[in-house]
C-alpha positions in Angstrom: 142.7 59.3 206.3 144.5 60.0 209.6 142.5 63.7 210.0 140.5 62.7 213.4 144.2 61.7 214.9 146.1 64.5 213.9 146.0 68.0 215.3 147.4 71.0 213.6 148.0 73.1 216.8 146.7 74.1 220.0 146.6 78.0 219.2 143.5 79.3 220.8 141.1 80.6 218.3 138.2 82.7 218.6 135.8 80.3 217.0 131.9 81.0 216.6 129.5 78.1 215.7 126.4 79.7 215.0 125.6 83.2 216.2 122.5 84.8 214.8 123.5 88.1 214.2 126.9 89.7 213.6 130.3 88.4 214.7 132.5 91.5 216.5 136.1 91.9 217.5 137.7 95.1 218.4 138.8 95.9 214.6 136.7 93.6 212.6 133.8 92.1 212.2 131.7 89.4 210.3 128.4 89.6 209.1 127.5 86.0 209.2 128.7 83.2 211.6 127.9 80.3 209.3 127.5 79.8 205.3 125.1 76.9 204.2 124.6 75.7 200.6 121.3 73.8 200.3 121.1 71.2 197.7 120.6 73.8 195.2 122.5 76.8 195.8 125.1 77.6 193.9 126.5 81.1 195.3 127.4 82.4 198.5 129.0 85.3 200.1 129.8 86.9 203.7 131.2 90.4 204.4 134.0 91.2 206.6 133.4 94.8 207.9 136.6 97.0 209.0 135.6 98.7 212.5 139.1 100.4 213.0 140.0 104.2 211.7 142.5 102.8 209.3 143.0 100.7 206.6 142.9 97.1 207.0 143.7 94.0 204.6 142.5 90.1 205.5 143.6 86.6 204.8 140.9 84.2 204.0 141.8 80.5 204.2 139.5 77.3 204.5 140.6 74.8 207.1 139.3 71.7 208.9 138.2 71.3 211.9 136.8 68.3 213.9 134.2 68.1 217.1 134.3 66.4 220.0 131.8 65.0 222.4 132.3 67.6 224.9 131.6 69.9 222.2 134.9 71.6 221.5 136.6 71.8 218.3 140.2 71.0 217.1 141.6 72.0 213.8 142.9 68.8 212.5 145.1 68.1 208.8 142.0 66.3 207.4 138.2 65.9 207.8 137.0 62.9 206.0 133.7 65.2 205.0 135.5 68.1 204.3 133.9 70.5 201.9 137.1 72.1 200.5 137.1 70.1 197.1 133.7 71.3 196.1 134.4 74.9 197.2 136.2 77.9 195.4 136.5 81.1 197.8 138.0 84.4 196.7 139.5 86.5 197.2 141.8 84.8 199.4 143.5 88.4 200.2 141.7 91.3 200.7 144.1 94.3 200.5 143.5 98.2 202.0 140.0 97.6 203.2 138.8 101.7 204.1 137.7 102.5 207.8 133.8 101.8 208.2 133.8 100.1 204.7 133.9 96.3 204.1 135.2 93.1 201.6 133.3 90.9 200.1 134.2 87.2 200.0 132.3 84.9 197.6 132.0 81.2 197.7 130.7 78.8 194.7 129.9 75.4 195.2 131.1 72.7 192.3 129.1 69.8 191.7 128.5 67.3 194.3 127.3 64.2 193.4 127.6 61.9 197.0 124.7 62.2 199.7 125.5 63.7 202.8 126.6 66.7 204.2 130.1 68.5 203.7 132.1 71.1 205.9 135.1 72.8 206.1 135.6 76.4 208.2 136.7 79.8 206.4 139.2 81.4 209.0 139.7 85.0 208.8 142.2 87.0 209.8 143.7 90.7 209.7 147.3 91.6 208.0 147.2 94.4 209.7 149.8 94.8 212.7 148.2 96.2 215.7 149.6 98.1 218.5 152.1 95.9 220.6 150.9 96.2 224.2 152.8 95.6 227.6 150.6 93.3 229.7 152.4 92.2 233.0 155.7 93.1 231.1 155.1 90.6 228.1 154.9 92.8 225.1 151.8 91.2 223.2 150.8 91.6 219.8 147.1 90.7 219.2 146.0 88.9 216.6 142.4 88.3 216.0 141.1 85.5 214.3 137.6 84.5 213.4 136.5 80.8 212.3 132.7 80.2 211.0 131.5 76.7 209.0 130.7 76.3 205.6 128.4 73.7 205.2 127.0 72.0 201.8 124.2 69.9 202.0 123.5 67.3 199.7 120.2 66.2 201.2 116.3 66.3 201.1 114.8 68.0 203.4 112.9 64.7 204.8 116.6 63.6 205.8 117.5 66.7 207.7 119.3 65.7 211.1 117.1 66.0 214.4 118.1 65.5 218.0 116.2 63.7 221.0 117.3 63.7 224.6 118.7 60.6 225.3 119.7 60.7 229.2 120.1 63.4 232.0 121.7 63.2 235.2 123.8 66.0 237.8 126.9 65.5 237.8 128.7 63.9 241.0 131.7 66.6 240.8 129.9 69.5 240.0 126.4 69.0 241.2 125.3 70.6 237.6 122.4 68.9 235.5 123.9 67.3 232.4 122.1 66.2 229.2 122.9 63.7 226.4 121.2 64.3 222.9 121.3 62.0 220.5 121.9 62.7 216.6 119.6 61.4 214.1 119.3 61.9 210.7 121.7 63.3 207.8 124.2 66.3 208.5 124.5 68.6 211.4 122.1 69.9 213.7 122.2 73.3 215.2 119.9 75.1 217.6 119.0 77.0 221.0 118.7 74.4 224.1 116.0 75.9 226.3 114.9 74.5 230.3 111.7 76.2 231.8 110.5 75.1 235.4 106.5 73.9 235.6 105.4 77.8 235.3 107.0 78.0 232.1 109.5 80.5 233.5 113.2 80.3 231.7 115.7 78.5 234.0 118.5 78.2 231.6 119.4 79.1 227.6 122.3 78.1 225.5 122.0 79.6 222.0 123.9 78.2 218.9 124.9 74.7 220.0 125.7 72.0 217.5 125.9 68.5 217.0 128.1 67.9 214.1 128.3 64.5 211.8 131.3 62.9 213.5 129.4 63.0 216.6 126.3 60.3 217.3 125.5 62.1 220.4 126.7 65.1 223.0 126.6 66.0 226.3 125.6 69.6 227.1 126.4 70.6 230.9 124.3 72.9 231.9 124.8 75.6 234.9 121.6 74.2 237.0 123.1 73.1 240.3 120.3 69.9 242.1 119.4 72.5 244.4 118.0 75.0 241.7 115.6 72.8 240.6 112.4 71.2 241.8 109.5 69.6 240.1 109.0 68.9 236.4 111.5 70.7 234.0 110.6 71.2 230.4 113.5 70.8 227.6 113.2 72.1 224.6 115.4 72.6 221.3 114.9 75.6 218.8 115.8 74.9 215.6 118.2 77.5 213.7 116.0 76.4 210.6 113.6 79.1 209.6 111.1 76.5 208.5 111.4 74.5 211.7 110.8 76.4 214.8 110.6 73.8 217.7 112.4 71.0 216.8 112.1 69.0 220.3 110.6 69.1 223.2 110.2 66.6 226.6 109.9 66.8 230.7 112.1 65.3 232.9 
């Protein structure tokens, strides 16, 4: 499979990995930022809310994305751990959704025998033409898209992915603190990265960060510069899983 080497396009998408609340745009929003099928789950759904004052129609498709070590995602033709073959999703076109109403999109998981985590991404776009705007002499027609991941987890809780700090350093180029985390176990890890000083004051926070299975490690670039840091720092990783809480902590 050549998915890791073939990029479909370089179009910019509005991608939200794992925000806890609603994803918002100028004309519509989603009530979820990810869909997770645990081992025994069979059905799931999310809603597309029409926030505009006119009828809107939406297209829903499954697509594939790959994460690179820097953390950015690119669309690819194929992904080796794709969830597409295990999913049914519909409706693919949600037509004429009234203002301040919503479309319900349902997902059904088929039988999965192979152990591991499978992932595809749902792309949602409005089919209703927005007003053409002139910006610096260029006519622009907005076309907002949202992409959220869909995970199928086929493994036990004991095999769930975790992370550990491998190393840390201040980058010579910009003087900012970089943290390299290792991913262990099956599947992806998602959490909130928190850095505190010796007195417990929060110096830095990055919510909804992820390490996907295609990566064994990922470098996180913080905004903390060398001159802003003194003494011992506490590095914490809060899991997004409800039954886990604080997944990892250490001091540097």
